[in-house]
DSSP file (Angstrom, degrees, kcal/mol; ACC not computed):
  #  RESIDUE AA STRUCTURE BP1 BP2  ACC     N-H-->O    O-->H-N    N-H-->O    O-->H-N    TCO  KAPPA ALPHA  PHI   PSI    X-CA   Y-CA   Z-CA
    1    1 A Q              0   0    0      0, 0.0     2,-0.4     0, 0.0    26,-0.1   0.000 360.0 360.0 360.0 124.2   16.1   -3.2   12.7
    2    2 A V        +     0   0    0     24,-0.2     2,-0.4    22,-0.1    24,-0.2  -0.641 360.0 178.1 -82.4 131.1   14.0   -2.1    9.8
    3    3 A Q  E     -A   25   0A   0     22,-2.4    22,-2.3    -2,-0.4     2,-0.5  -0.996  21.3-166.7-135.0 140.7   10.3   -2.1   10.4
    4    4 A L  E     -A   24   0A   0    108,-0.5   110,-0.6    -2,-0.4     2,-0.5  -0.997  15.6-170.2-119.4 124.3    7.2   -1.2    8.3
    5    5 A V  E     -A   23   0A   0     18,-2.2    18,-2.5    -2,-0.5     2,-0.2  -0.952   4.5-158.1-124.3 115.9    4.1   -0.8   10.3
    6    6 A E  E     +A   22   0A   0     -2,-0.5     2,-0.3    16,-0.2    16,-0.2  -0.575  17.0 166.1 -88.7 152.5    0.7   -0.4    8.6
    7    7 A S  E     +A   21   0A   0     14,-2.1    14,-2.6    -2,-0.2   109,-0.1  -0.968  40.5  67.6-153.6 165.7   -2.4    1.0   10.2
    8    8 A G        +     0   0    0     -2,-0.3    11,-0.3     1,-0.3    14,-0.0   0.367  61.2 133.6 104.9  -4.4   -5.8    2.3    9.2
    9    9 A G        +     0   0    0     12,-0.1     2,-0.3     9,-0.1    -1,-0.3  -0.162  22.1 121.7 -71.1 173.2   -7.6   -0.8    8.0
   10   10 A G  E     -d  118   0B   0    107,-0.9   109,-2.8   106,-0.1     2,-0.5  -0.988  59.6 -51.5 164.1-167.2  -11.1   -1.7    9.1
   11   11 A L  E     +d  119   0B   0     -2,-0.3     2,-0.3   107,-0.2   109,-0.2  -0.879  53.6 164.8-104.7 130.1  -14.6   -2.6    8.0
   12   12 A V  E     -d  120   0B   0    107,-2.7   109,-2.4    -2,-0.5     2,-0.1  -0.985  34.9-110.7-143.7 151.8  -16.4   -0.2    5.7
   13   13 A Q  E >   -d  121   0B   0     -2,-0.3     3,-2.3   107,-0.2    72,-0.2  -0.464  51.1 -81.8 -78.9 155.0  -19.4   -0.3    3.5
   14   14 A A  T 3  S+     0   0    0    107,-2.4    72,-0.2     1,-0.3    -1,-0.1  -0.296 120.4  30.1 -54.8 136.9  -19.2   -0.3   -0.3
   15   15 A G  T 3  S+     0   0    0     70,-3.1    69,-0.6     1,-0.3    -1,-0.3   0.258  99.7 114.7  92.9 -11.3  -18.7    3.2   -1.5
   16   16 A G    <   -     0   0    0     -3,-2.3    69,-2.3    69,-0.2     2,-0.3  -0.071  57.9-122.1 -83.5-173.8  -16.9    4.3    1.6
   17   17 A S        -     0   0    0     66,-0.2     2,-0.3    67,-0.2    66,-0.2  -0.932  20.2-178.9-133.6 152.9  -13.3    5.4    2.2
   18   18 A L  E     - B   0  82A   0     64,-2.1    64,-3.3    -2,-0.3     2,-0.5  -0.980  15.9-146.8-143.6 152.7  -10.3    4.4    4.2
   19   19 A R  E     - B   0  81A   0    -11,-0.3     2,-0.3    -2,-0.3    62,-0.2  -0.973  15.0-160.8-123.8 118.0   -6.8    5.8    4.6
   20   20 A L  E     - B   0  80A   0     60,-2.8    60,-2.3    -2,-0.5     2,-0.3  -0.706   4.4-162.4 -94.4 147.4   -4.0    3.5    5.2
   21   21 A S  E     -AB   7  79A   0    -14,-2.6   -14,-2.1    -2,-0.3     2,-0.4  -0.942   8.0-164.2-125.9 151.1   -0.6    4.5    6.7
   22   22 A C  E     -AB   6  78A   0     56,-2.1    56,-2.1    -2,-0.3     2,-0.5  -0.931   8.2-163.6-136.7 111.1    2.7    2.8    6.7
   23   23 A A  E     -AB   5  77A   0    -18,-2.5   -18,-2.2    -2,-0.4     2,-0.4  -0.839   7.9-155.4 -99.4 126.8    5.4    4.1    9.1
   24   24 A A  E     +A    4   0A   0     52,-2.7     2,-0.3    -2,-0.5   -20,-0.2  -0.785  16.3 171.7-102.1 143.6    9.0    3.1    8.4
   25   25 A S  E     +A    3   0A   0    -22,-2.3   -22,-2.4    -2,-0.4     3,-0.0  -0.962  51.3  49.2-143.7 161.9   11.7    2.9   11.1
   26   26 A G  S    S+     0   0    0     -2,-0.3     2,-0.3   -24,-0.2   -24,-0.2   0.142 115.7  12.8  95.3 -20.0   15.2    1.7   11.3
   27   27 A R  S    S-     0   0    0    -24,-0.2     2,-0.3   -26,-0.1   -24,-0.1  -0.952  78.9-104.7-170.1 163.0   16.4    3.4    8.1
   28   28 A T        -     0   0    0     -2,-0.3    -3,-0.1     1,-0.0    45,-0.0  -0.707  23.2-137.5 -92.7 154.9   15.3    6.0    5.7
   29   29 A F    >   +     0   0    0     -2,-0.3     3,-2.1    44,-0.1     2,-0.1  -0.261  37.1 165.4-108.8  45.4   14.1    4.8    2.3
   30   30 A S  T 3  S+     0   0    0      1,-0.3     3,-0.1    43,-0.0    -2,-0.0  -0.414  73.2  10.1 -59.4 130.1   15.8    7.4    0.2
   31   31 A G  T 3  S+     0   0    0      1,-0.3    69,-2.2    -2,-0.1     2,-0.3   0.465 104.8 123.8  79.5  -0.6   15.8    6.4   -3.4
   32   32 A H  E <   -E   99   0B   0     -3,-2.1     2,-0.4    67,-0.2    -1,-0.3  -0.676  60.8-128.4 -96.1 147.4   13.3    3.6   -2.7
   33   33 A Y  E     -E   98   0B   0     65,-3.0    65,-2.1    -2,-0.3     2,-0.5  -0.763  21.5-151.4 -81.6 138.0   10.0    2.9   -4.2
   34   34 A M  E     -EF  97  51B   0     17,-2.4    17,-2.3    -2,-0.4     2,-0.3  -0.950  20.7-175.3-109.1 133.1    7.3    2.3   -1.6
   35   35 A G  E     -EF  96  50B   0     61,-3.0    61,-2.4    -2,-0.5     2,-0.4  -0.867  23.5-142.9-129.2 160.3    4.4    0.1   -2.6
   36   36 A W  E     +EF  95  49B   0     13,-3.0    12,-2.6    -2,-0.3    13,-1.6  -0.986  22.5 176.5-118.9 133.5    1.1   -1.2   -1.5
   37   37 A F  E     -EF  94  47B   0     57,-2.6    57,-2.7    -2,-0.4     2,-0.3  -0.841  10.5-156.0-124.4 164.3    0.0   -4.8   -2.2
   38   38 A R  E     -EF  93  46B   0      8,-2.3     8,-3.3    -2,-0.3     2,-0.4  -0.989   3.9-160.2-142.6 154.6   -3.1   -6.7   -1.1
   39   39 A Q  E     -E   92   0B   0     53,-1.9    53,-2.5    -2,-0.3     6,-0.2  -0.961   4.8-161.0-139.7 119.3   -4.0  -10.3   -0.7
   40   40 A A    >   -     0   0    0      4,-0.4     3,-2.3    -2,-0.4    51,-0.1  -0.612  46.5 -76.2 -91.0 156.9   -7.5  -11.8   -0.6
   41   41 A P  T 3  S+     0   0    0      0, 0.0    -1,-0.1     0, 0.0     3,-0.1  -0.285 118.6   6.9 -55.2 130.3   -8.2  -15.2    0.9
   42   42 A G  T 3  S+     0   0    0      1,-0.3     2,-0.3    -3,-0.1    -3,-0.0   0.509 113.2 100.7  77.6   4.2   -7.0  -17.9   -1.5
   43   43 A K  S <  S-     0   0    0     -3,-2.3    -1,-0.3     1,-0.1     2,-0.1  -0.798  75.3-100.7-120.8 163.0   -5.4  -15.5   -3.9
   44   44 A E        -     0   0    0     -2,-0.3    -4,-0.4     1,-0.1     2,-0.3  -0.388  47.5 -91.3 -76.0 157.7   -1.9  -14.3   -4.6
   45   45 A R        -     0   0    0     -6,-0.2     2,-0.4    -2,-0.1    61,-0.3  -0.534  51.4-160.1 -68.6 130.7   -0.6  -11.1   -3.3
   46   46 A E  E     -F   38   0B   0     -8,-3.3    -8,-2.3    -2,-0.3     2,-0.1  -0.888  18.8-106.7-122.8 149.0   -1.2   -8.4   -6.0
   47   47 A F  E     +F   37   0B   0     57,-0.4   -10,-0.2    -2,-0.4     3,-0.1  -0.428  34.9 168.6 -68.9 138.3    0.2   -5.0   -6.7
   48   48 A V  E     -     0   0B   0    -12,-2.6    12,-2.6     1,-0.4     2,-0.3   0.714  58.8 -28.7-114.2 -53.6   -2.0   -2.0   -5.9
   49   49 A A  E     -FG  36  59B   0    -13,-1.6   -13,-3.0    10,-0.2    -1,-0.4  -0.987  48.7-163.0-163.0 159.1    0.2    1.1   -6.1
   50   50 A A  E     -FG  35  58B   0      8,-2.2     8,-2.1    -2,-0.3     2,-0.4  -0.985   3.5-159.6-148.5 157.1    3.7    2.4   -5.8
   51   51 A I  E     -FG  34  57B   0    -17,-2.3   -17,-2.4    -2,-0.3     6,-0.2  -1.000  14.9-133.9-141.4 136.9    5.4    5.8   -5.4
   52   52 A S    >   -     0   0    0      4,-2.5     3,-1.0    -2,-0.4   -19,-0.2  -0.279  35.0-101.1 -81.1 172.0    9.0    6.8   -6.1
   53   53 A W  T 3  S+     0   0    0      1,-0.2    20,-0.1     2,-0.1    -1,-0.1   0.868 125.5  49.4 -60.0 -35.9   11.1    8.9   -3.8
   54   54 A S  T 3  S-     0   0    0    -23,-0.1    -1,-0.2     2,-0.0    -3,-0.0   0.528 126.2 -99.1 -85.1  -6.1   10.4   12.0   -5.9
   55   55 A G    <   +     0   0    0     -3,-1.0     2,-0.2     1,-0.3    -2,-0.1   0.522  67.6 150.4 105.6   5.2    6.6   11.3   -5.9
   56   56 A S        -     0   0    0      1,-0.0    -4,-2.5    -5,-0.0     2,-0.3  -0.536  32.8-151.4 -69.8 137.0    5.9    9.6   -9.2
   57   57 A T  E     -G   51   0B   0     -2,-0.2     2,-0.3    -6,-0.2    -6,-0.2  -0.825  17.8-173.5-118.9 152.7    2.9    7.3   -8.8
   58   58 A F  E     -G   50   0B   0     -8,-2.1    -8,-2.2    -2,-0.3     2,-0.3  -0.996   8.9-168.9-143.3 141.0    1.8    4.1  -10.4
   59   59 A Y  E     -G   49   0B   0     -2,-0.3   -10,-0.2   -10,-0.2     2,-0.2  -0.951  27.5-111.6-134.7 149.6   -1.4    2.2  -10.0
   60   60 A A    >>  -     0   0    0    -12,-2.6     3,-1.7    -2,-0.3     4,-1.1  -0.521  38.5-117.2 -68.1 147.5   -3.0   -1.1  -10.8
   61   61 A D  T 34 S+     0   0    0      1,-0.3     3,-0.4     2,-0.2    -1,-0.1   0.837 111.8  64.6 -57.5 -32.9   -5.8   -0.7  -13.4
   62   62 A S  T 34 S+     0   0    0      1,-0.2    -1,-0.3     3,-0.0   -14,-0.0   0.678 112.0  32.7 -68.3 -16.9   -8.3   -2.0  -10.9
   63   63 A V  T X> S+     0   0    0     -3,-1.7     3,-2.3   -15,-0.2     4,-2.3   0.471  82.9 127.6-118.7  -4.7   -7.8    1.0   -8.5
   64   64 A K  T 3< S+     0   0    0     -4,-1.1     4,-0.1    -3,-0.4   -15,-0.0  -0.282  80.7  16.2 -56.8 134.5   -7.0    3.8  -10.9
   65   65 A G  T 34 S+     0   0    0      2,-0.4    -1,-0.3     1,-0.1     3,-0.1   0.272 126.0  58.9  86.0 -11.9   -9.2    6.8  -10.2
   66   66 A R  T <4 S+     0   0    0     -3,-2.3    17,-1.9     1,-0.2     2,-0.3   0.705  98.0  52.3-115.0 -36.5  -10.2    5.5   -6.8
   67   67 A F  E  <  -C   82   0A   0     -4,-2.3    -2,-0.4    15,-0.2     2,-0.4  -0.787  59.3-165.5-107.6 147.5   -7.0    5.1   -4.8
   68   68 A T  E     -C   81   0A   0     13,-2.5    13,-3.1    -2,-0.3     2,-0.4  -0.986   4.4-159.1-133.8 124.4   -4.2    7.7   -4.2
   69   69 A I  E     +C   80   0A   0     -2,-0.4     2,-0.3    11,-0.2    11,-0.2  -0.808  20.3 162.7 -99.7 142.7   -0.8    6.9   -2.9
   70   70 A S  E     -C   79   0A   0      9,-1.7     9,-3.2    -2,-0.4     2,-0.3  -0.955  18.5-152.4-149.5 166.3    1.4    9.5   -1.3
   71   71 A R  E     -C   78   0A   0     -2,-0.3     2,-0.6     7,-0.3     7,-0.2  -0.997  13.2-151.6-145.8 150.4    4.5    9.8    0.9
   72   72 A D  E >>> -C   77   0A   0      5,-3.1     5,-1.9    -2,-0.3     4,-0.7  -0.917  13.2-171.0-118.9  99.2    6.0   12.1    3.4
   73   73 A N  T 345S+     0   0    0     -2,-0.6     3,-0.4     1,-0.3   -44,-0.1   0.832  84.0  58.3 -64.6 -32.5    9.7   11.6    3.2
   74   74 A A  T 345S+     0   0    0      1,-0.2    -1,-0.3    -3,-0.1    -2,-0.0   0.845 114.7  37.5 -65.2 -32.2   10.4   13.7    6.3
   75   75 A K  T <45S-     0   0    0     -3,-0.7   -51,-0.3     2,-0.2    -1,-0.2   0.445 105.1-128.5 -97.1  -1.6    8.1   11.4    8.3
   76   76 A N  T  <5 +     0   0    0     -4,-0.7   -52,-2.7    -3,-0.4     2,-0.4   0.910  66.4 131.5  55.8  43.1    9.3    8.2    6.6
   77   77 A T  E   < -BC  23  72A   0     -5,-1.9    -5,-3.1   -54,-0.2     2,-0.4  -0.969  43.4-162.0-133.4 141.6    5.6    7.4    6.0
   78   78 A V  E     -BC  22  71A   0    -56,-2.1   -56,-2.1    -2,-0.4     2,-0.3  -0.936  12.6-158.8-122.0 148.1    3.6    6.4    3.0
   79   79 A Y  E     -BC  21  70A   0     -9,-3.2    -9,-1.7    -2,-0.4     2,-0.4  -0.864  13.1-158.8-125.7 156.0   -0.2    6.6    2.7
   80   80 A L  E     -BC  20  69A   0    -60,-2.3   -60,-2.8    -2,-0.3     2,-0.6  -0.895   9.5-162.1-135.7 107.6   -3.0    5.0    0.6
   81   81 A Q  E     -BC  19  68A   0    -13,-3.1   -13,-2.5    -2,-0.4     2,-0.6  -0.800  11.5-165.7 -88.4 121.4   -6.2    6.9    0.3
   82   82 A M  E     +BC  18  67A   0    -64,-3.3   -64,-2.1    -2,-0.6     2,-0.3  -0.939  11.3 173.2-116.5 116.2   -8.9    4.5   -0.8
   83   83 A N        +     0   0    0    -17,-1.9   -66,-0.2    -2,-0.6   -67,-0.2  -0.749  59.4  23.7-116.4 164.7  -12.2    5.9   -2.0
   84   84 A S  S    S-     0   0    0    -69,-0.6    -1,-0.2    -2,-0.3   -67,-0.2   0.897  85.0-159.9  49.3  47.4  -15.3    4.4   -3.7
   85   85 A L        -     0   0    0    -69,-2.3   -70,-3.1    -3,-0.2   -69,-0.2  -0.228   8.3-159.1 -64.4 146.6  -14.4    1.0   -2.1
   86   86 A K    >   -     0   0    0    -72,-0.2     3,-2.3   -71,-0.1     4,-0.2  -0.852  31.8-110.2-121.8 156.5  -15.8   -2.1   -3.5
   87   87 A P  G >  S+     0   0    0      0, 0.0     3,-1.8     0, 0.0    33,-0.4   0.844 117.4  63.5 -55.6 -32.9  -16.2   -5.6   -2.0
   88   88 A E  G 3  S+     0   0    0      1,-0.3   -48,-0.0   -48,-0.0    -3,-0.0   0.558  88.6  69.6 -71.8  -5.5  -13.5   -6.9   -4.3
   89   89 A D  G <  S+     0   0    0     -3,-2.3    -1,-0.3    31,-0.0    29,-0.1   0.510  74.4 120.2 -83.6  -5.6  -11.1   -4.5   -2.6
   90   90 A T    <   +     0   0    0     -3,-1.8     2,-0.3    -4,-0.2    29,-0.2  -0.330  39.5  87.5 -62.0 137.4  -11.3   -6.7    0.5
   91   91 A G  E    S- H   0 118B   0     27,-2.6    27,-2.7   -51,-0.1     2,-0.5  -0.931  81.1 -59.0 162.0-179.6   -8.0   -8.2    1.7
   92   92 A V  E     -EH  39 117B   0    -53,-2.5   -53,-1.9    -2,-0.3     2,-0.5  -0.826  50.2-146.8 -89.5 126.8   -4.9   -7.8    3.8
   93   93 A Y  E     -EH  38 116B   0     23,-3.1    23,-1.9    -2,-0.5     2,-0.4  -0.841  14.6-165.7-101.5 127.7   -3.0   -4.7    2.6
   94   94 A Y  E     -E   37   0B   0    -57,-2.7   -57,-2.6    -2,-0.5     2,-0.4  -0.889  13.2-143.7-116.4 141.8    0.8   -4.7    2.9
   95   95 A C  E     +E   36   0B   0     -2,-0.4    18,-2.1   -59,-0.2     2,-0.3  -0.802  28.3 173.9 -96.2 143.9    3.3   -2.0    2.7
   96   96 A A  E     -EI  35 112B   0    -61,-2.4   -61,-3.0    -2,-0.4     2,-0.3  -0.963  17.4-153.7-148.6 162.9    6.6   -2.8    1.0
   97   97 A A  E     +EI  34 111B   0     14,-1.7    14,-1.9    -2,-0.3    13,-1.5  -0.996  12.6 170.3-141.8 146.1    9.8   -1.1   -0.2
   98   98 A R  E     -E   33   0B   0    -65,-2.1   -65,-3.0    -2,-0.3     2,-0.2  -0.981  34.9 -99.5-150.1 153.9   12.4   -1.8   -2.9
   99   99 A P  E    S-E   32   0B   0      0, 0.0     2,-3.0     0, 0.0   -67,-0.2  -0.522  71.8 -33.1 -84.3 143.0   15.3    0.3   -4.2
  100  100 A L  S    S+     0   0    0    -69,-2.2     2,-0.4    -2,-0.2   -47,-0.1  -0.174 109.1  68.5  69.2 -49.6   15.7    2.4   -7.3
  101  101 A V  S    S-     0   0    0     -2,-3.0     2,-0.2   -68,-0.1   -68,-0.2  -0.884  78.2-117.0-119.0 136.2   13.5    0.7   -9.9
  102  102 A L        +     0   0    0     -2,-0.4     2,-0.3   -70,-0.1   -50,-0.0  -0.479  38.3 169.6 -67.8 132.0    9.7    0.3  -10.1
  103  103 A R        -     0   0    0     -2,-0.2    -5,-0.0    -5,-0.1     0, 0.0  -0.973  27.4-161.8-136.5 153.2    8.5   -3.3   -9.9
  104  104 A T        +     0   0    0     -2,-0.3     2,-0.5   -57,-0.1   -57,-0.4   0.234  63.3  98.2-118.3  12.0    5.0   -4.6   -9.5
  105  105 A T    >   -     0   0    0      1,-0.1     3,-1.8   -59,-0.1     4,-0.1  -0.881  68.5-140.5-103.9 130.5    5.8   -8.2   -8.4
  106  106 A A  G >  S+     0   0    0     -2,-0.5     3,-1.8   -61,-0.3    -1,-0.1   0.852  98.3  62.5 -58.5 -37.6    5.8   -8.9   -4.7
  107  107 A S  G 3  S+     0   0    0      1,-0.3    -1,-0.3    -3,-0.1    -3,-0.0   0.654  95.8  62.2 -64.9 -14.3    8.9  -11.1   -4.8
  108  108 A E  G <  S+     0   0    0     -3,-1.8     2,-0.4   -10,-0.0    -1,-0.3   0.304  83.3  94.3 -96.9   9.5   11.0   -8.2   -6.0
  109  109 A Y    <   -     0   0    0     -3,-1.8   -11,-0.2     1,-0.1     3,-0.0  -0.862  57.2-162.0-102.3 137.8   10.3   -6.1   -2.8
  110  110 A N        +     0   0    0    -13,-1.5     2,-0.4    -2,-0.4   -12,-0.2   0.816  70.0  45.2 -89.1 -33.9   12.9   -6.3    0.0
  111  111 A Y  E     -I   97   0B   0    -14,-1.9   -14,-1.7  -108,-0.0     2,-0.3  -0.906  63.8-178.6-121.5 141.4   11.0   -5.0    3.0
  112  112 A W  E     -I   96   0B   0     -2,-0.4  -108,-0.5   -16,-0.2   -16,-0.2  -0.982  18.2-139.8-139.2 147.3    7.5   -5.8    4.1
  113  113 A G        -     0   0    0    -18,-2.1  -108,-0.2    -2,-0.3     3,-0.1  -0.385  35.3-106.4 -89.8 180.0    5.1   -4.8    6.9
  114  114 A Q        -     0   0    0   -110,-0.6  -109,-0.1     1,-0.2   -20,-0.1   0.644  61.5-119.0 -85.5 -16.3    2.8   -7.2    8.7
  115  115 A G        -     0   0    0    -20,-0.1     2,-0.4   -23,-0.0   -21,-0.2   0.017  13.4-120.9  99.4 154.9   -0.4   -6.1    6.9
  116  116 A T  E     - H   0  93B   0    -23,-1.9   -23,-3.1  -109,-0.1     2,-0.3  -0.999  27.3-118.4-136.6 136.2   -3.7   -4.5    7.9
  117  117 A Q  E     - H   0  92B   0     -2,-0.4  -107,-0.9   -25,-0.2     2,-0.5  -0.547  24.8-172.1 -80.4 132.8   -7.1   -6.0    7.1
  118  118 A V  E     -dH  10  91B   0    -27,-2.7   -27,-2.6    -2,-0.3     2,-0.5  -0.993   4.1-176.6-121.3 123.7   -9.5   -4.1    4.9
  119  119 A T  E     -d   11   0B   0   -109,-2.8  -107,-2.7    -2,-0.5     2,-0.6  -0.980   6.6-167.6-125.0 124.0  -13.0   -5.5    4.6
  120  120 A V  E     -d   12   0B   0     -2,-0.5     2,-0.3   -33,-0.4  -107,-0.2  -0.941  11.2-154.4-113.1 117.3  -15.6   -3.9    2.4
  121  121 A S  E      d   13   0B   0   -109,-2.4  -107,-2.4    -2,-0.6    -2,-0.0  -0.635 360.0 360.0 -92.6 148.9  -19.2   -5.1    2.9
  122  122 A S              0   0    0     -2,-0.3    -1,-0.1  -109,-0.2  -109,-0.1   0.442 360.0 360.0 -89.3 360.0  -21.8   -4.9    0.1
């Protein structure tokens, strides 16, 4: 059974930092892109960042320069370091995976975690 389990969310003040983790089990994600998405109340799920198996990274314009995605293939884990957080970064953050080709649309990802809440207070 494939599982993606996120952790590391919480409540932080604007300007603060959080580090999210996503641990995968049930299979290795060799050749897969791992992505982070977020969803605010009343809004659609939006792309945040993705990383290829070899470590190439891609970011939404809204988080460039503030967020860093990384992965440890040996541990089957992907991370999202979030710095200089803003209230508009608030939402449920989801980890996802898809094979081979980068996509930034949520519907094109095959595997999903349950999400972790991030709340940034002003």
